[in-house]
C-alpha positions in Angstrom: 0.0 0.0 0.0 2.9 2.3 0.8 4.3 1.8 -2.7 1.0 2.8 -4.3 0.8 6.0 -2.2 4.3 6.9 -3.3 3.6 6.4 -7.0 0.4 8.4 -6.7 2.3 11.3 -5.0 4.9 11.3 -7.7 2.3 11.4 -10.4 0.5 14.3 -8.7 3.6 16.3 -8.4 4.5 15.8 -12.0 1.1 17.1 -12.9 1.6 20.0 -10.7 5.0 20.7 -12.0 3.7 20.9 -15.4 1.4 23.9 -14.3 2.5 27.4 -14.5 1.5 28.3 -10.9 3.2 27.0 -7.8 1.4 24.8 -5.3 2.4 23.5 -1.9 1.3 20.0 -1.0 1.5 18.6 2.4 1.5 14.8 2.4 1.8 12.5 5.4 3.3 9.1 4.9 4.5 6.2 7.1 8.1 5.5 6.4 9.7 2.4 8.0 13.4 2.3 8.5 15.1 -1.2 8.7 17.2 -1.8 11.8 21.0 -1.6 11.3 23.3 -4.6 12.1 27.1 -5.0 12.5 29.3 -6.9 10.2 31.4 -9.3 12.3 33.9 -10.5 9.6 37.3 -8.7 9.6 38.9 -7.6 6.3 41.8 -9.8 5.0 44.1 -10.1 1.9 43.8 -13.1 -0.3 47.2 -13.8 -1.9 46.4 -17.3 -3.5 44.4 -18.4 -6.5 41.9 -21.1 -5.8 41.4 -23.7 -8.6 37.9 -23.5 -10.0 36.2 -26.9 -10.0 35.6 -28.2 -13.5 32.2 -29.7 -13.8 31.9 -33.1 -15.5 29.0 -33.6 -17.9 28.0 -37.2 -18.5 27.8 -38.6 -22.0 24.3 -38.1 -23.4 22.7 -41.5 -24.5 20.4 -41.1 -27.4 18.2 -44.1 -27.8 16.8 -44.4 -31.3 13.5 -46.2 -31.3 13.7 -49.6 -33.1 11.0 -50.5 -35.6 10.3 -54.1 -36.1 8.5 -55.4 -39.1 7.5 -59.0 -39.3 7.5 -60.7 -42.8 6.2 -64.1 -43.8 8.4 -67.0 -45.1 7.7 -70.3 -46.6 7.4 -73.2 -44.4 10.5 -75.4 -44.2 10.4 -78.9 -45.7 12.3 -82.0 -44.4 13.8 -84.4 -47.0 12.9 -87.9 -46.1 15.3 -89.6 -48.5 18.7 -90.9 -47.4 21.6 -88.5 -47.6 24.1 -91.2 -48.7 23.5 -93.5 -51.6 23.0 -97.1 -50.8 26.1 -99.2 -51.3 25.7 -102.8 -52.5 28.4 -105.3 -51.5 28.2 -107.4 -54.7 29.0 -106.4 -58.4 28.7 -108.9 -61.3 29.6 -108.6 -64.9 28.7 -111.2 -67.5 29.2 -111.1 -71.3 29.9 -113.0 -74.4 31.9 -112.0 -77.5 32.5 -113.0 -81.0 34.8 -116.0 -81.7 33.0 -117.6 -78.7 34.6 -115.5 -75.9 32.9 -115.8 -72.5 33.5 -113.1 -69.8 32.6 -113.3 -66.2 33.6 -111.1 -63.2 32.2 -111.1 -59.6 33.2 -108.6 -56.9 32.5 -108.4 -53.2 33.4 -105.3 -51.1 32.6 -104.3 -47.6 30.2 -101.5 -47.1 30.9 -98.2 -45.2 33.3 -98.6 -42.4 36.0 -96.2 -41.2 38.3 -98.8 -39.6 37.9 -101.9 -41.8 37.8 -102.5 -45.5 37.9 -105.9 -47.2 36.7 -107.7 -50.3 37.3 -110.4 -52.9 36.9 -110.8 -56.7 37.0 -113.5 -59.3 37.6 -112.9 -63.1 37.5 -115.1 -66.1 38.1 -114.5 -69.8 38.6 -117.2 -72.5 38.4 -117.6 -76.2 37.7 -120.7 -78.4 38.1 -119.1 -81.9 40.7 -119.5 -84.6 43.2 -116.8 -85.8 44.0 -116.1 -89.4 46.6 -113.8 -91.1 45.9 -111.2 -93.8 45.8 -113.9 -96.4 43.2 -115.8 -94.4 45.6 -118.6 -93.6 44.5 -120.4 -90.4 47.2 -120.7 -87.7 47.6 -123.4 -85.1 45.0 -123.6 -82.3 45.0 -120.2 -80.4 42.5 -120.9 -77.6 43.3 -119.3 -74.3 41.8 -118.9 -70.8 42.7 -116.4 -68.0 41.3 -116.8 -64.5 42.3 -114.8 -61.4 41.1 -114.5 -57.8 42.0 -111.9 -55.2 41.3 -111.4 -51.6 42.3 -108.2 -49.8 41.8 -106.2 -46.6 42.8 -103.0 -44.9 42.7 -101.6 -41.4 42.6 -97.9 -40.8 43.6 -96.5 -37.5 44.6 -93.0 -36.3 48.3 -94.0 -35.9 48.7 -96.6 -38.7 47.3 -98.4 -41.8 47.7 -102.1 -42.4 47.1 -103.6 -45.8 47.1 -107.2 -47.1 46.3 -109.0 -50.3 46.5 -112.5 -51.8 46.2 -113.2 -55.5 46.1 -116.3 -57.7 46.4 -116.2 -61.5 46.0 -119.1 -64.0 46.8 -118.3 -67.5 46.5 -121.1 -70.2 47.3 -120.5 -73.9 48.9 -122.1 -76.9 52.0 -121.3 -79.0 49.9 -120.7 -82.0 52.6 -119.0 -84.2 52.6 -121.8 -86.8 50.6 -121.8 -90.1 49.3 -125.3 -89.4 45.8 -125.8 -87.9 46.2 -129.5 -87.7 48.6 -129.4 -84.8 47.5 -131.1 -81.6 46.5 -128.6 -78.9 48.5 -130.4 -76.2 51.7 -130.2 -78.2 51.7 -126.4 -78.1 49.9 -125.8 -74.9 51.3 -123.8 -71.9 50.0 -122.8 -68.6 51.4 -120.3 -66.1 50.3 -120.2 -62.5 51.1 -117.4 -60.0 50.6 -117.2 -56.3 51.1 -113.7 -54.9 50.8 -112.3 -51.4 51.7 -108.8 -50.1 51.4 -106.8 -46.8 52.1 -103.2 -46.1 52.3 -101.2 -42.8 52.0 -97.4 -42.9 52.7 -95.3 -39.8 50.8 -92.0 -39.3 52.8 -90.2 -36.7 52.4 -86.6 -37.9 54.1 -84.5 -40.5 56.7 -82.7 -38.5 59.2 -83.4 -35.7 58.3 -87.2 -35.8 60.1 -90.1 -37.4 57.7 -91.7 -39.9 58.2 -95.1 -41.6 56.6 -97.4 -44.1 57.2 -101.1 -44.7 56.0 -103.3 -47.6 56.7 -107.0 -48.4 55.8 -109.0 -51.4 56.1 -112.7 -52.2 55.4 -114.4 -55.5 55.5 -118.0 -56.7 55.6 -118.6 -60.5 55.2 -122.1 -62.1 54.9 -123.3 -65.6 53.5 -126.6 -66.8 55.6 -129.5 -68.1 56.8 -129.2 -71.7 55.3 -131.7 -74.1 58.5 -132.7 -75.9 61.7 -134.5 -75.2 61.8 -132.6 -71.9 58.3 -133.7 -70.9 59.2 -133.9 -67.2 60.8 -130.5 -67.1 59.2 -127.2 -66.1 60.1 -123.9 -64.4 59.5 -122.6 -60.9 60.4 -119.2 -59.5 60.2 -117.7 -56.0 60.5 -114.0 -55.7 60.6 -111.9 -52.5 60.7 -108.2 -52.2 61.0 -106.0 -49.1 60.8 -102.3 -49.1 61.0 -99.7 -46.3 61.3 -96.0 -46.0 62.1 -93.7 -43.0 61.6 -90.0 -43.3 61.8 -87.0 -41.0 60.4 -83.5 -41.7 62.3 -80.4 -40.4 61.1 -77.1 -41.5 61.2 -77.0 -45.4 63.3 -80.2 -45.6 62.4 -83.9 -45.7 65.2 -86.4 -44.9 64.6 -89.9 -45.9 66.3 -93.3 -46.2 65.1 -96.2 -48.4 66.2 -99.8 -47.6 65.2 -102.7 -49.8 65.9 -106.4 -50.3 65.0 -108.3 -53.5 65.5 -112.1 -53.8 64.8 -114.3 -56.8 65.3 -118.1 -57.0 64.7 -119.7 -60.4 64.8 -123.4 -61.3 64.2 -125.2 -64.5 64.4 -129.0 -64.8 62.9 -132.0 -63.2 61.6 -130.3 -60.1 60.9 -133.6 -58.3 64.6 -134.1 -58.0 67.3 -131.9 -56.6 69.2 -129.9 -59.2 72.9 -130.3 -58.8 75.9 -128.7 -60.5 76.1 -131.6 -63.0 72.4 -131.3 -63.9 71.8 -129.8 -67.4 68.9 -127.7 -65.9 69.1 -124.2 -64.7 69.3 -123.1 -61.1 70.1 -119.5 -60.2 69.7 -117.4 -57.1 70.1 -113.6 -57.0 69.9 -111.2 -54.0 69.9 -107.3 -54.4 70.2 -105.0 -51.5 69.2 -101.3 -52.1 70.1 -98.4 -49.8 69.1 -94.9 -50.8 69.5 -91.8 -48.5 68.3 -88.4 -49.7 66.8 -85.1 -48.9 64.0 -83.1 -50.4 63.7 -79.4 -49.9 61.9 -76.3 -51.2 62.8 -72.7 -51.2 62.1 -69.3 -52.8 58.6 -69.3 -51.4 58.2 -72.9 -52.3 58.7 -72.3 -56.0 62.0 -74.2 -56.2 61.9 -77.9 -55.2 65.1 -79.9 -55.0 65.6 -83.6 -54.3 69.2 -85.0 -54.0 70.2 -88.5 -53.1 72.4 -91.4 -53.9 71.5 -95.1 -54.6 73.8 -97.8 -53.4 73.0 -101.3 -54.7 74.7 -104.5 -54.0 74.1 -107.3 -56.6 74.9 -110.7 -55.0 75.1 -113.8 -57.1 76.7 -117.2 -56.6 79.4 -116.5 -59.2 79.9 -112.8 -59.0 79.1 -109.9 -56.7 79.0 -106.2 -57.6 78.3 -102.9 -56.0 76.8 -99.9 -58.0 76.3 -96.2 -57.2 73.4 -94.4 -58.8 72.9 -90.7 -58.9 69.5 -89.4 -57.7 68.7 -85.6 -58.3 65.8 -83.5 -59.5 65.2 -79.8 -59.8 61.8 -78.2 -60.4 60.9 -74.5 -60.5 57.3 -73.2 -60.5 56.6 -70.1 -62.6 53.4 -68.0 -62.8 51.6 -70.0 -60.1 52.3 -73.5 -61.5 51.3 -72.5 -65.0 54.8 -73.3 -66.3 57.2 -75.7 -64.4 60.6 -76.5 -66.0 62.4 -79.6 -64.5 65.7 -81.4 -64.9 67.1 -84.5 -63.2 69.2 -87.6 -63.3 68.5 -91.1 -62.0 69.6 -94.7 -62.3 69.0 -98.2 -61.0 69.2 -101.9 -61.3 66.3 -103.9 -62.6 65.9 -107.5 -61.5 64.7 -109.6 -64.5 62.5 -112.6 -63.6 60.8 -115.2 -65.7 57.4 -113.9 -64.5 58.3 -110.4 -65.5 59.6 -111.5 -69.0 56.5 -113.7 -69.5 54.3 -110.7 -68.7 55.9 -108.8 -71.6 55.9 -111.8 -74.0 53.9 -114.9 -72.9 55.3 -116.9 -75.8 58.8 -117.2 -74.5 60.6 -120.4 -73.5 60.7 -120.8 -69.7 64.3 -122.0 -69.8 66.1 -118.6 -70.0 69.3 -117.1 -68.6 68.4 -114.3 -66.3 70.6 -111.1 -66.2 69.8 -107.9 -64.3 69.3 -104.7 -66.3 71.9 -102.1 -65.3 71.0 -98.5 -65.9 74.0 -96.3 -64.8 72.3 -93.0 -65.6 69.2 -91.6 -67.1 69.3 -87.8 -67.7 65.9 -86.1 -68.3 64.6 -82.6 -68.7 61.5 -80.8 -69.8 58.7 -78.6 -68.8 55.1 -79.1 -67.7 52.2 -76.9 -66.8 48.6 -75.9 -67.4 47.1 -74.2 -70.4 43.8 -73.6 -68.6 41.9 -74.9 -65.6 40.9 -77.9 -67.7 44.0 -78.6 -69.8 47.6 -79.5 -68.8 50.6 -80.6 -70.7 54.1 -82.2 -70.4 57.0 -82.1 -72.9 60.3 -83.8 -72.1 63.3 -85.7 -73.3 65.7 -88.2 -71.8 68.9 -90.0 -72.6 69.8 -93.3 -70.9 72.5 -95.8 -71.0 71.2 -99.4 -70.5 73.2 -102.6 -70.1 71.7 -106.1 -70.4 68.5 -104.9 -72.0 66.3 -107.9 -72.6 65.3 -108.4 -76.3 63.0 -111.1 -77.7 64.0 -113.1 -80.8 62.5 -116.2 -82.4 63.8 -119.5 -81.1 65.3 -121.5 -84.0 66.0 -124.7 -82.1 62.4 -125.6 -81.6 60.5 -128.0 -83.8 58.0 -125.4 -84.9 60.0 -122.2 -84.3 57.0 -120.7 -82.5 58.7 -119.7 -79.2 61.0 -116.8 -78.3 64.3 -116.6 -76.6 65.8 -113.7 -74.7 69.1 -112.1 -75.6 70.8 -109.2 -73.9 72.5 -106.1 -75.4 73.8 -102.8 -74.4 72.3 -99.6 -75.9 71.9 -95.9 -75.6 68.2 -94.8 -75.7 67.0 -91.3 -76.5 63.3 -90.6 -75.8 61.3 -87.5 -76.7 57.8 -87.5 -75.1 54.8 -85.1 -75.2 51.4 -85.5 -73.4 48.3 -83.5 -73.3 45.2 -84.0 -71.1 41.8 -82.3 -70.9 39.1 -82.8 -68.3 35.7 -81.1 -68.0 34.5 -82.1 -64.5 33.5 -85.7 -64.6 31.7 -85.4 -68.0 34.7 -85.5 -70.4 38.2 -86.7 -70.1 40.8 -87.0 -72.8 44.5 -88.0 -72.5 47.1 -88.4 -75.2 50.8 -89.4 -75.1 53.3 -89.5 -78.0 56.8 -91.0 -77.7 59.7 -91.2 -80.1 62.5 -93.6 -79.5 66.0 -93.7 -80.9 68.3 -96.7 -80.2 72.0 -97.0 -80.5 72.9 -100.7 -80.2 76.3 -102.0 -79.3 75.9 -105.6 -80.7 72.6 -106.2 -82.4 71.6 -104.4 -85.6 68.2 -103.2 -84.2 66.4 -103.1 -81.0 64.2 -106.2 -81.7 60.5 -105.8 -81.2 60.8 -102.3 -79.7 58.8 -99.5 -81.2 60.3 -96.3 -82.7 57.1 -94.3 -82.5 54.3 -94.8 -80.0 51.1 -92.9 -79.6 48.5 -93.6 -76.9 45.1 -92.0 -76.6 42.2 -92.6 -74.2 39.0 -90.7 -73.5 35.7 -91.1 -71.6 32.4 -89.2 -72.0 29.4 -89.2 -69.6 26.1 -88.4 -71.3 23.5 -87.4 -68.8 24.7 -90.1 -66.4 23.0 -92.7 -68.6 25.5 -93.4 -71.3 29.2 -93.9 -70.6 31.5 -93.9 -73.6 35.1 -95.0 -73.4 37.7 -94.9 -76.2 41.4 -96.1 -76.1 43.8 -96.5 -78.9 47.4 -97.5 -79.6 49.6 -96.7 -82.6 53.1 -98.2 -82.9 55.5 -98.3 -85.8 59.2 -99.0 -86.4 59.3 -102.5 -84.9 61.6 -105.1 -86.4 62.0 -108.9 -85.9 65.2 -110.9 -86.3 65.1 -113.7 -88.9 67.8 -116.0 -90.1 67.3 -116.4 -93.9 66.9 -114.0 -96.8 63.6 -113.7 -98.5 60.8 -111.4 -99.6 60.6 -108.3 -97.5 63.8 -109.3 -95.6 66.4 -106.6 -95.0 70.1 -107.0 -94.0 72.2 -104.9 -91.7 75.5 -105.7 -90.1 75.3 -109.3 -91.2 71.8 -109.7 -89.6 68.5 -110.3 -91.4 65.3 -108.7 -90.2 61.8 -107.9 -91.3 59.5 -105.0 -90.4 56.5 -105.9 -88.3 54.4 -103.1 -89.8 52.2 -100.6 -88.0 49.9 -101.4 -85.1 46.6 -99.5 -85.2 44.4 -100.8 -82.4 41.3 -98.8 -81.5 38.7 -100.0 -78.9 35.3 -98.5 -78.1 33.1 -99.2 -75.2 29.6 -98.1 -74.5 27.6 -98.6 -71.3 23.9 -97.8 -70.8 22.8 -97.5 -67.2 19.2 -98.6 -66.9 19.3 -97.5 -63.2 21.8 -97.4 -60.4 21.9 -101.2 -60.1 21.6 -102.6 -63.7 23.4 -101.6 -66.8 24.3 -103.1 -70.2 27.6 -102.8 -72.1 28.9 -103.2 -75.6 32.6 -103.4 -76.3 34.1 -103.1 -79.8 37.8 -104.1 -80.1 40.2 -103.6 -82.9 37.9 -101.2 -84.8 40.5 -101.0 -87.7 40.1 -104.8 -88.1 44.0 -105.1 -88.5 45.6 -108.5 -88.2 48.8 -106.9 -87.1 51.7 -108.9 -85.6 52.5 -108.0 -82.0 55.2 -110.6 -82.2 56.7 -112.2 -85.3 54.3 -114.8 -86.7 51.7 -114.0 -84.1 48.8 -112.1 -85.7 46.0 -111.0 -83.4 42.3 -111.5 -83.7 40.5 -109.0 -86.0 37.4 -107.0 -85.2 35.7 -108.3 -82.1 32.3 -107.6 -80.5 31.4 -108.3 -76.9 28.2 -107.5 -75.0 26.7 -108.2 -71.6 25.1 -106.9 -68.4 26.3 -105.7 -65.0 24.3 -105.8 -61.8 24.8 -104.6 -58.2 23.1 -106.5 -55.4 
């Protein structure tokens, strides 16, 4: 109220002041004076600066609201079929071919098992047809039969693998290289039987800082039937034993290894029911070979350069003579442009132990009474380059030069009644080989491989390298059409082979006092087609020797012409 009175008085005075005449105004107001108080603090001097407290502002948390939108999806489906295809333990193949050629095969294999694998198979192929030459002249009976049976097993464990196998082979045939179809079958019949057993132990102790090893043994027994001539009670038997082992140790980029092997071969020819003595006219030889090969494998330059260096020490132990050989072992490979181009160079050597079984696998028409010499290869120098042209195509081009002593060559036996068997002679030669290969693969649908080799022989004694080719071309391919039709093609072309003869005649050439004839060109093309009706049943058709050539693989031994074979396969 007192403030309102004061304001009113001021306004009234201002009005009066604005008038020309003077006025005297007497106003009574009530003024209140506040009581006084005493300040108790004493004055003082502040000579220090106090630090001002800095306030801390907490971080601001801005929470953006989350918007959730639900969308519909299709309901999931559960596949009720089996994820793995069913495996059938049995597989059978049955067929029949022209010239009355039955075929039968039966396989048994264990189903899925991580630790154990085992199985067995039986195979048979025979022929009851005749063979003619290009002039349609019928040769002596040429029937044959081949039967084999195999049992195998394997144990897979974390620290080791154990493998074992036993095989039996029975091969019956005739020395039909005579242009006389009236000969008795028994007079030219032969039968080879082979019993073979092998075992292998592989240690899996890791790749680094552990000593690993591998051991493999093999035993083979080879027997021939009795010869139906003046030596009717004589036959051949051979026992061959092979032991191989390898120890290796990995340290950083190096692998140090040592190979140790023992090869034994005992060969007898004569009346086996009696003991062969030194005075016996039969053949009795024993040969033991001990191989020792230490070496090291390393890589450097970001694993582009790979080097292997070693030495082979071989002791050849015979009853009449012992010998020790040293063989070089070295190889250098360098990867360029991420394995697109890989040049390589190397040198190697070795001693090959010739056996009657090995020679009969090359030429079954040999006499079983042969002198056995080991093939000595002091050195084999090779070089070339390999690589990839695309992700589907790769190639290899190389050349080699080798010196070989005691090379086994097959020539016609002139002491027999029919001259339809072969003897083995040995010669020293220098062999130059130029080889090129090309392969193409498009997934599992199309595969094609081709190899071409050119050989040049420099003989020391013989005029030519008998029955060895000068040019050899091999091709094979497979095509899978929609998983229903499987087409396979393989072919062989060989030329430049010559056979030693002993009299002059039409088409016979002479060189260095020796007569020989050209065996012509081998063109052998085979086509196979398989139709899969389902996953268990299929039918096949095999066409052999499409060019229908009656070429001579061996002198006076033409092969059968065009052949057709068909049959079915089944899994159960």
